[in-house]
C-alpha positions in Angstrom: 0.0 0.0 0.0 1.5 3.3 -1.0 1.5 6.0 1.6 3.4 9.3 2.1 7.0 9.3 3.2 7.8 10.1 6.8 9.3 13.6 7.3 12.0 12.2 9.6 13.5 10.0 6.9 16.4 11.5 4.9 15.3 10.1 1.6 11.8 10.1 0.2 10.7 6.5 -0.5 8.6 5.9 -3.5 6.5 3.3 -1.7 6.5 1.6 1.7 5.6 -2.0 1.8 3.3 -1.9 4.8 0.2 -4.0 5.2 -3.1 -2.6 6.3 -2.7 -4.0 9.8 0.5 -2.1 10.2 -1.1 1.3 9.4 -2.3 2.4 12.8 -4.0 5.4 11.4 -6.9 3.3 10.0 -7.8 1.6 13.3 -10.7 2.8 15.5 -10.0 4.5 18.8 -11.6 1.7 20.8 -9.4 -1.0 19.4 -6.1 0.3 20.5 -7.4 1.6 23.9 -9.2 -1.6 24.9 -6.4 -3.8 23.6 -4.3 -2.2 26.4 -5.7 -3.7 29.6 -3.6 -1.6 32.0 -4.4 1.6 30.1 -8.1 0.7 30.0 -8.1 0.2 33.8 -6.3 3.5 34.3 -8.9 5.4 32.2 -11.7 3.7 34.0 -10.4 4.6 37.4 -9.8 8.2 36.2 -13.4 8.4 34.9 -14.9 7.0 38.1 -12.8 9.5 40.1 -13.9 12.4 37.9 -17.5 11.5 38.5 -17.4 10.4 42.1 -15.4 13.3 43.7 -17.8 16.1 42.5 -20.8 14.1 43.4 -19.6 13.3 46.9 -18.7 17.0 47.3 -21.9 18.6 46.1 -24.7 16.1 46.8 -23.6 14.3 49.9 -24.3 16.2 53.2 -21.2 17.4 55.1 -22.3 15.4 58.1 -21.9 12.2 56.1 -18.6 10.2 56.3 -18.7 9.9 52.5 -18.7 13.7 52.0 -15.6 15.0 50.2 -14.5 18.5 51.4 -13.7 21.1 48.9 -10.0 21.2 49.9 -9.8 17.5 49.0 -11.2 18.3 45.6 -8.4 20.8 45.1 -5.8 18.4 46.5 -6.9 15.6 44.1 -6.8 18.1 41.2 -3.3 19.0 42.1 -2.3 15.3 42.1 -3.8 14.9 38.6 -1.6 17.8 37.4 1.4 16.0 38.9 0.3 12.9 37.1 0.2 14.7 33.8 3.7 16.0 34.4 4.9 12.5 35.2 3.3 11.3 32.0 5.2 13.9 30.0 8.5 12.8 31.6 7.7 9.1 31.0 7.2 9.8 27.3 10.8 11.0 26.9 12.5 8.9 29.5 10.6 5.6 29.2 10.3 5.5 25.4 13.0 7.8 24.0 15.6 7.1 26.7 16.2 10.7 27.6 16.5 11.3 31.3 15.4 15.0 31.5 16.0 16.8 34.7 14.4 20.0 33.4 10.7 19.2 33.1 10.1 21.2 36.2 11.1 24.2 34.2 8.5 23.5 31.5 5.9 22.9 34.3 6.8 26.3 35.9 6.7 28.2 32.6 3.2 27.0 31.9 2.2 28.0 35.4 3.6 31.5 35.0 1.6 31.9 31.8 -1.6 31.1 33.7 -0.4 33.3 36.7 0.1 36.3 34.4 -3.4 35.9 33.1 -4.8 35.7 36.6 -2.9 38.7 37.7 -4.3 40.8 34.9 -7.8 39.8 36.0 -7.3 41.4 39.4 -7.4 44.9 37.9 -8.3 47.7 40.3 -9.1 45.2 43.1 -5.4 45.0 44.0 -3.9 46.6 47.1 -2.8 49.7 45.2 -5.9 49.9 43.0 -4.0 50.2 39.8 -6.2 48.8 36.9 -3.2 48.0 34.7 -0.2 47.1 36.8 0.0 44.2 39.2 0.7 45.2 42.8 4.3 44.1 42.8 5.0 46.3 39.8 3.4 49.3 41.6 5.5 48.5 44.7 8.7 48.4 42.6 7.8 51.8 41.0 7.2 50.4 37.5 5.3 53.0 35.4 4.1 50.9 32.6 3.4 47.3 31.8 6.3 45.3 30.1 5.7 44.4 26.5 5.8 40.6 27.3 2.7 41.1 29.5 0.7 42.3 26.6 -2.1 40.0 25.6 -2.3 38.1 28.9 -5.6 39.8 29.8 -7.0 37.3 27.2 -7.6 33.8 28.4 -7.1 32.2 24.9 -3.8 34.0 24.4 -2.6 32.9 27.9 -3.4 29.3 27.2 -1.6 29.4 23.9 1.5 30.8 25.7 1.2 28.1 28.4 1.9 25.6 25.6 4.0 27.6 23.2 6.6 29.0 25.6 7.6 25.6 27.0 7.4 24.1 23.6 9.6 26.8 22.0 12.2 26.5 24.8 12.3 22.7 24.3 12.5 23.2 20.5 15.5 25.5 20.7 17.2 23.6 23.5 16.6 20.3 21.8 17.8 21.5 18.4 21.1 22.6 19.9 21.5 19.5 22.0 20.3 16.7 19.7 22.1 18.0 16.5 25.3 17.8 18.6 24.4 14.3 19.6 24.6 15.1 23.3 23.3 12.1 25.2 23.2 10.3 28.5 24.3 11.9 31.7 25.6 14.9 29.9 22.2 15.7 28.5 20.6 15.3 32.0 23.2 17.7 33.5 22.5 20.3 30.8 18.7 20.1 31.4 19.3 20.5 35.1 21.5 23.5 34.5 18.8 25.0 32.3 16.3 24.7 35.1 18.7 26.2 37.6 19.5 29.2 35.3 15.8 29.9 34.9 15.2 29.8 38.6 17.9 32.4 39.2 16.5 34.6 36.4 13.0 34.5 37.8 14.2 35.4 41.3 15.3 38.8 39.9 12.8 41.6 40.6 13.8 43.4 37.3 12.5 40.4 35.3 9.0 41.5 35.9 7.6 38.2 37.3 7.3 39.1 40.9 10.8 38.1 42.0 11.0 35.9 45.1 7.3 36.2 45.9 6.2 35.3 42.5 2.5 35.7 41.4 -0.3 35.3 43.9 -3.5 36.8 45.4 -5.5 35.6 42.4 -9.2 36.6 42.4 -11.1 34.9 39.6 -10.9 32.8 36.5 -13.1 33.7 33.5 -15.3 35.7 35.8 -15.8 33.0 38.4 -14.3 33.3 41.9 -11.4 30.9 42.5 -12.7 30.3 46.0 -16.1 29.1 44.8 -16.8 25.4 45.0 -18.0 25.3 41.4 -14.8 26.8 40.1 -12.7 24.3 42.1 -14.7 21.4 40.7 -14.4 22.7 37.2 -10.6 22.9 37.6 -10.6 19.4 38.9 -12.6 18.1 36.0 -10.3 20.0 33.6 -7.3 18.4 35.2 -8.9 14.9 34.8 -9.7 15.6 31.2 -6.2 16.9 30.5 -4.7 13.8 32.1 -7.0 11.5 30.0 -6.2 13.4 26.9 -2.5 13.4 27.6 -2.5 9.6 28.2 -4.4 9.0 24.9 -2.1 11.2 23.0 1.0 9.5 24.4 -0.4 6.0 24.0 -1.4 6.8 20.4 2.1 8.1 19.7 4.0 5.2 21.2 1.6 2.6 19.6 2.1 4.0 16.1 4.9 3.3 13.6 6.6 6.5 14.7 6.5 5.1 18.3 8.3 2.0 17.2 11.0 4.1 15.6 11.2 6.2 18.8 11.9 3.0 20.8 14.4 1.9 18.2 16.2 5.2 18.7 16.4 4.4 22.4 17.6 0.8 21.9 19.9 1.2 18.9 20.3 4.8 17.9 23.3 4.2 15.7 21.5 1.5 13.7 18.4 3.7 13.3 20.6 6.5 11.9 22.3 4.1 9.5 18.9 3.1 8.1 18.3 6.7 7.0 16.3 8.2 9.8 17.0 11.6 11.2 17.2 10.6 14.8 17.7 14.2 16.0 14.3 15.2 14.5 12.6 12.3 16.1 14.0 13.3 19.5 13.2 16.9 19.0 9.5 16.2 18.1 8.9 13.9 21.1 10.8 16.2 23.5 8.8 19.2 22.3 5.5 17.4 22.7 6.5 16.3 26.2 7.4 19.9 27.2 4.0 21.2 26.0 2.3 18.6 28.1 4.3 19.7 31.1 3.3 23.3 30.4 -0.4 22.3 30.3 0.0 20.6 33.7 1.5 23.8 35.1 -1.2 26.0 33.8 -3.9 23.8 35.5 -1.9 23.6 38.7 -1.5 27.3 39.4 -5.2 28.3 39.8 -5.8 25.4 42.2 -2.9 26.1 44.5 -3.2 29.9 44.2 0.5 30.8 43.7 3.5 30.4 41.4 7.0 31.4 42.3 10.6 30.7 41.2 10.7 27.8 43.7 8.9 25.7 41.1 12.1 25.9 39.0 14.2 24.3 41.7 16.1 21.3 40.3 15.0 19.2 43.2 11.4 19.4 41.8 12.5 17.9 38.5 14.4 15.1 40.4 11.3 14.4 42.4 9.3 13.9 39.2 11.9 11.3 38.1 11.3 9.5 41.4 7.5 9.4 40.7 8.0 7.8 37.3 10.6 5.3 38.6 8.4 4.2 41.5 5.2 4.0 39.4 6.9 2.2 36.5 9.0 3.7 33.7 7.9 3.1 30.2 4.3 2.2 31.1 2.6 5.7 30.9 -0.2 4.8 33.4 2.4 3.5 35.9 4.1 6.9 35.8 0.8 8.7 36.4 -0.1 6.3 39.2 3.3 6.8 40.8 2.9 10.6 40.9 -0.5 10.3 42.6 0.7 7.7 45.2 3.9 9.4 46.1 2.3 12.8 46.5 -0.5 11.3 48.6 2.1 9.6 50.8 3.9 13.0 51.0 0.7 14.8 52.1 0.1 12.2 54.8 3.7 11.9 56.0 4.3 15.6 56.2 1.4 15.9 58.6 2.0 12.7 60.6 5.8 12.5 60.5 7.1 15.8 59.1 10.7 15.2 60.2 11.2 11.9 58.4 9.3 12.5 55.1 12.5 13.0 53.0 14.0 9.9 54.5 11.0 7.9 53.6 11.0 9.2 50.1 14.6 8.2 49.6 14.1 4.8 51.2 11.1 4.2 49.0 13.1 5.1 45.9 16.0 2.8 46.9 13.7 -0.1 47.7 11.7 0.1 44.5 14.8 0.5 42.4 16.4 -2.7 43.9 13.4 -4.9 44.5 11.0 -3.6 41.8 13.1 -2.4 38.8 9.8 -2.1 36.8 8.2 0.0 39.5 5.0 -0.8 41.4 3.3 -1.6 38.1 5.7 -4.6 37.6 4.6 -5.9 41.0 1.0 -6.3 39.8 0.2 -9.9 38.6 -0.1 -9.8 34.8 1.5 -6.4 34.6 4.5 -5.4 32.5 7.7 -7.0 33.8 10.2 -5.8 31.2 10.6 -2.4 29.6 9.0 -2.0 26.1 11.6 -2.8 23.6 12.0 -3.3 19.9 14.3 -6.3 20.3 13.4 -9.9 20.7 15.2 -13.3 20.7 16.5 -14.5 17.4 14.4 -17.1 15.8 10.9 -16.0 16.9 8.2 -15.9 14.3 7.9 -12.8 12.1 4.3 -12.2 13.3 4.7 -10.8 16.8 3.4 -8.3 19.2 5.8 -5.3 19.4 5.7 -3.7 22.8 4.7 -0.1 22.4 3.7 1.9 25.4 1.9 -0.1 28.0 0.1 -2.3 25.5 1.0 -4.0 22.3 -0.4 -3.9 18.7 -0.5 -6.8 16.3 1.5 -6.3 13.2 3.4 -8.4 10.7 6.8 -7.1 9.7 7.9 -7.7 6.1 10.0 -10.9 6.1 13.6 -10.4 5.1 16.4 -12.9 4.6 19.2 -10.3 4.9 21.9 -10.9 7.5 24.0 -8.4 9.3 27.7 -8.0 8.7 29.8 -11.0 9.7 26.7 -13.2 9.0 25.0 -12.3 12.2 21.2 -12.9 12.3 19.0 -9.9 11.7 17.5 -8.5 14.9 14.0 -7.2 15.4 15.2 -3.6 15.4 16.0 -4.2 11.7 12.6 -5.9 11.1 10.7 -3.1 12.9 12.4 -0.4 10.9 12.5 -2.2 7.5 8.8 -1.5 7.1 9.3 2.2 7.5 12.6 2.5 5.7 13.1 3.2 2.0 14.0 0.2 -0.1 17.4 0.3 -1.8 15.7 0.7 -5.3 13.7 3.7 -4.1 16.6 5.8 -2.8 17.5 8.8 -4.9 21.1 8.8 -6.2 
């Protein structure tokens, strides 16, 4: 079946020998969701939570033990934002093999975009009564609004910036790093340095973002008071919808042919490059998508907690996100989201019951899970994934296989090939997986 060439391949193939079963774009949504048992359970639990929490808050009397207080609604909404952030990190760490220690920066940038919109909505209700300038600018003797604050009185513009600013930063950073083939621990250190540099910049009062105090004292969102129960429930539902949408997007990506190439880049980058793929473009695309997801999580987080300050850029926050993903289960998507919720729930409980030992508990939990459960808590579940999704398989297995992609697998039949590797070594499944998406020798341009 002839289809268009992939933009991340150097040479344009005339035709790709791919069967209909291999073309994921033609399959209905329900097939690839329901074929993934873990993902289906995750979405079901998320849907039940999204329905039950508002119902128990609004229609169950406060005297009942089943009543969910409004502060719990906000707390669960915050957990869902963290889960979306963990999902974004798992996309690049679990499937692309890039350990990013800078996703806290993308999260904070999305939060600042939302905070700037909320500050513009205060208007003359601020302490100094200035309808144009936020209170901190009046306090610092600013006379006019900085140009980069223009447009943030519009909700649509602010939401676009919450996605575009982290995405643009990831695009520029990734283009510089990936084209230079910076990988491994060096890339992790650079992402952490980027986060730390942004934290120092946002601490400066002359940057125009509130300095050490950040942005706070928000009043309303789209004309509705942020203190109203209805607004808090709406934010909670938006967080649940964003998490579900983020999971479906990631699952669709890693289950597609592009997703198999992404995992091949992680497992055998040099071989993928030798087959004609622009691995730096693949990395750049996935890294940018992940950064935009982190920005969306930050934008939903800020109106629920009521503040955003430079502390969100702290490198320790990005490291904590890595712990969430590792504990939940790297390379599973739903495991990363579940790990974020469970760890933050434990943090909330321990910081009240045993505030002095919380950090020790977190470190102990990470060490125990890393040693005893290398696949995270998801790998402990009977029938759950026990090995990371990979494009390799033992030599001699049938050509018709299930290729692990995401937390589920899709049936596909790679084109059989009798080629052997140099030195007469048997062909691995990385070659089989990529042969369907690689231009044939006769189709390459001279």
